[in-house]
C-alpha positions in Angstrom: 81.2 88.5 146.8 84.2 86.3 147.1 85.7 86.5 150.6 89.4 86.3 149.5 90.3 89.8 148.5 93.3 88.6 146.5 91.4 86.0 144.4 91.1 87.0 140.8 88.2 85.4 138.9 89.1 84.1 135.4 86.3 84.8 132.9 87.0 83.0 129.6 85.3 84.3 126.4 87.0 82.0 123.9 83.7 80.6 122.8 82.1 84.1 122.4 84.7 86.9 121.7 87.3 84.4 120.6 85.0 82.8 118.1 84.2 86.2 116.6 87.6 86.4 115.0 87.2 85.9 111.3 87.7 82.2 110.3 87.7 80.9 113.9 84.3 79.3 113.9 84.0 76.1 115.9 81.5 73.2 115.4 78.9 72.4 118.1 80.9 69.5 119.4 84.1 71.4 119.4 82.5 74.1 121.5 81.3 71.5 124.0 84.7 70.0 124.2 86.5 73.4 124.8 83.9 74.3 127.4 84.5 71.0 129.2 88.2 71.6 129.2 87.8 75.1 130.6 85.5 73.8 133.3 88.0 71.1 134.3 90.9 73.5 134.4 89.2 75.8 137.0 88.0 78.7 134.9 85.5 80.6 137.1 83.1 81.9 134.4 82.7 80.6 130.9 81.0 83.0 128.4 79.6 80.3 126.2 78.2 82.4 123.4 75.7 85.1 122.2 72.4 83.1 122.4 70.4 85.5 120.1 73.0 85.6 117.4 72.0 82.3 115.9 70.2 79.0 116.6 73.6 77.3 116.7 74.8 79.7 119.4 71.7 79.2 121.4 71.9 75.4 121.3 75.6 75.5 122.2 75.1 77.8 125.2 72.1 75.7 126.3 74.1 72.4 126.1 77.2 73.9 127.8 74.9 75.2 130.6 73.4 71.7 131.1 76.8 70.0 131.2 79.0 72.4 133.3 80.1 71.0 136.6 82.0 73.9 138.3 82.0 77.1 136.3 79.4 79.9 136.1 77.9 79.7 132.6 77.3 83.1 131.0 75.6 84.3 127.8 75.9 87.7 126.2 73.0 89.9 125.3 72.5 93.4 123.9 70.5 96.0 125.9 67.0 94.9 124.9 64.5 92.6 126.5 64.4 90.2 123.6 68.1 89.5 123.7 68.1 89.2 127.5 65.1 86.8 127.5 66.8 84.6 124.8 70.0 84.6 126.8 68.2 83.5 130.0 66.4 80.7 128.1 69.9 79.3 127.3 71.8 79.8 130.5 69.0 79.0 133.0 69.9 75.3 132.6 73.2 75.9 134.4 73.7 75.3 138.1 75.3 78.8 138.2 73.9 80.9 135.4 74.9 84.5 134.5 73.4 87.1 132.1 75.9 89.5 130.6 74.3 92.5 129.0 76.1 95.5 127.4 75.7 98.7 125.5 78.2 101.1 123.9 78.5 104.2 126.0 81.2 106.3 124.2 80.0 109.2 122.1 80.7 107.1 119.0 78.6 104.3 120.2 75.8 106.5 121.5 75.5 107.9 118.0 74.8 104.5 116.4 71.3 104.1 118.0 71.0 107.9 118.1 70.4 107.8 121.9 70.9 110.9 124.1 72.8 110.4 127.4 69.5 110.4 129.3 67.8 107.9 126.9 70.7 105.6 127.1 70.8 105.9 130.9 67.1 104.9 131.0 67.7 101.9 128.8 70.6 100.7 131.0 68.3 101.0 134.1 65.5 99.1 132.4 67.5 96.3 130.8 69.7 95.6 133.8 66.6 95.6 136.0 65.0 93.1 133.6 68.1 90.8 133.6 68.3 90.9 137.4 64.6 89.9 137.7 65.4 86.8 135.7 68.8 85.9 137.2 70.6 86.9 140.5 74.0 87.0 138.7 74.1 89.8 136.2 77.1 91.4 134.6 76.9 94.7 132.8 79.4 96.3 130.4 79.6 99.8 129.1 81.2 98.9 125.7 84.1 101.3 124.7 84.3 102.4 128.4 87.8 103.6 128.0 86.6 106.3 125.4 83.5 107.2 127.4 83.4 110.7 129.1 84.4 110.2 132.8 81.3 111.8 134.3 79.0 109.8 132.1 80.9 106.5 132.8 80.4 107.1 136.5 76.8 107.9 136.0 76.0 104.7 134.0 78.0 102.4 136.3 76.0 103.9 139.3 72.8 103.1 137.4 73.8 99.6 136.6 74.8 98.9 140.2 71.5 100.3 141.6 69.6 98.2 139.0 71.2 95.1 140.4 74.3 94.3 138.4 76.7 92.2 140.5 79.7 92.5 138.2 80.7 95.6 136.3 83.0 94.9 133.4 85.1 97.8 131.9 85.8 96.9 128.3 88.7 98.4 126.4 86.8 97.5 123.3 89.4 98.7 120.7 92.5 98.2 122.7 92.9 101.9 123.3 94.1 102.2 126.9 97.5 101.8 128.5 98.4 100.2 131.8 98.5 103.3 134.1 95.2 104.5 132.7 93.7 101.0 132.9 94.5 100.8 136.7 93.3 104.4 137.3 89.9 103.9 135.7 89.1 100.9 138.0 90.6 102.6 141.0 88.6 105.8 140.5 85.3 104.1 139.7 85.6 102.1 143.0 86.4 105.3 144.9 83.8 107.6 143.3 80.7 105.5 142.5 78.4 104.7 145.4 78.2 101.0 146.1 81.1 100.2 143.8 82.9 98.4 146.7 80.0 96.0 146.9 80.3 94.6 143.4 83.1 92.9 141.4 84.9 94.9 138.8 86.1 93.2 135.7 88.6 94.1 133.0 88.2 93.2 129.3 91.2 94.2 127.2 92.1 93.9 123.5 95.6 93.7 122.1 95.5 96.3 119.3 98.5 98.2 120.8 100.0 95.0 122.2 99.1 95.9 125.8 96.2 93.6 126.6 98.0 91.5 129.3 99.7 94.5 130.8 96.4 96.4 130.9 94.5 93.5 132.5 97.2 93.1 135.2 97.2 96.8 135.8 93.4 96.8 136.3 93.8 94.1 138.9 96.3 96.3 140.7 93.6 99.0 140.5 91.0 96.8 142.2 89.5 94.6 139.4 88.9 91.1 140.5 87.8 89.5 137.3 89.9 89.2 134.1 88.2 88.5 130.8 90.4 86.6 128.5 90.6 83.9 125.8 92.8 80.8 125.2 95.8 81.8 123.0 94.5 85.4 123.1 92.1 84.4 120.3 89.8 87.2 119.2 88.9 89.9 116.6 91.7 92.0 115.1 94.8 91.6 117.4 92.9 89.4 119.8 91.9 89.5 123.5 94.0 89.2 126.7 95.5 85.7 126.7 94.4 83.5 129.6 97.7 81.7 129.7 99.6 85.0 130.0 97.7 86.5 132.9 97.4 83.2 134.8 101.1 82.5 134.5 102.1 86.2 135.2 100.2 86.1 138.5 101.7 82.7 139.3 105.4 83.4 138.4 105.4 87.0 139.7 103.4 86.5 142.8 106.1 88.3 144.7 105.1 91.6 143.1 101.5 90.8 142.3 100.0 89.0 145.4 97.0 87.7 143.6 95.9 84.2 142.6 93.5 82.4 140.4 91.8 79.0 140.6 93.2 77.8 137.2 95.2 74.6 137.1 98.2 75.8 135.1 99.2 72.2 134.2 96.2 72.0 132.0 97.0 75.1 129.9 99.1 73.4 127.2 96.5 70.8 126.3 93.6 73.3 125.9 95.9 75.7 124.1 96.7 73.1 121.5 93.0 72.1 121.1 91.8 75.7 120.6 94.6 76.1 118.1 93.4 73.1 116.2 89.7 73.7 116.2 90.0 77.4 115.5 92.6 77.0 112.8 94.8 79.7 114.4 98.3 78.3 115.2 
């Protein structure tokens, strides 16, 4: 774990969640360029893509992993061994690789694969264990966490930590939460789940109700030490938390939010313009 308790890690998912917004596809070379800019500006973790999604995604993540100089390079995988193995094949070339695996834990999402609570709990245990056997840096996300029953959310976070996850990300997948609740969820998980104080909690917010930045900053107040975000808030529907907003909010209002990031704010304007150009979103 990072020693500095007020240091907030910036996890950029422009190349994964951002690229999922309809019409925002980037070419291979554009992805490499954006990754390089992110790496140079001091982003801590770059989620470079979803390796099993396509051959193109796999190649991009592999190449970004090989080239990265400073950042942790992360790939996304669903909760099955095939996805996780493919993700590892791509990220293992990085000096600092990470596997990010997820499963939807809300009643709505459990109903899609028709898994009972116990079956899903078992799958989480097996897949996180598998990821951890490949890589010592594993992030786990209960998708739609903010609409998952509280007792069940605590149970699955506990399982993921015991199975070896080093980062627990709490996604507000459909932009449903509000700031006070966002802070409370993180605060209560850290207080109630055994071993939660030994891992890093992350927040992943969407802007459907216009509160992504506020929710992410509130989660930090609640104890989260990693913010998932994208350049220009690029992302599906109303978009993700905007990197430039959270970084600048922490910088400008350091008097009331005594946290800091490693991002060089002077480099934000250039990358913002490049992402705007390559994604076709002004």
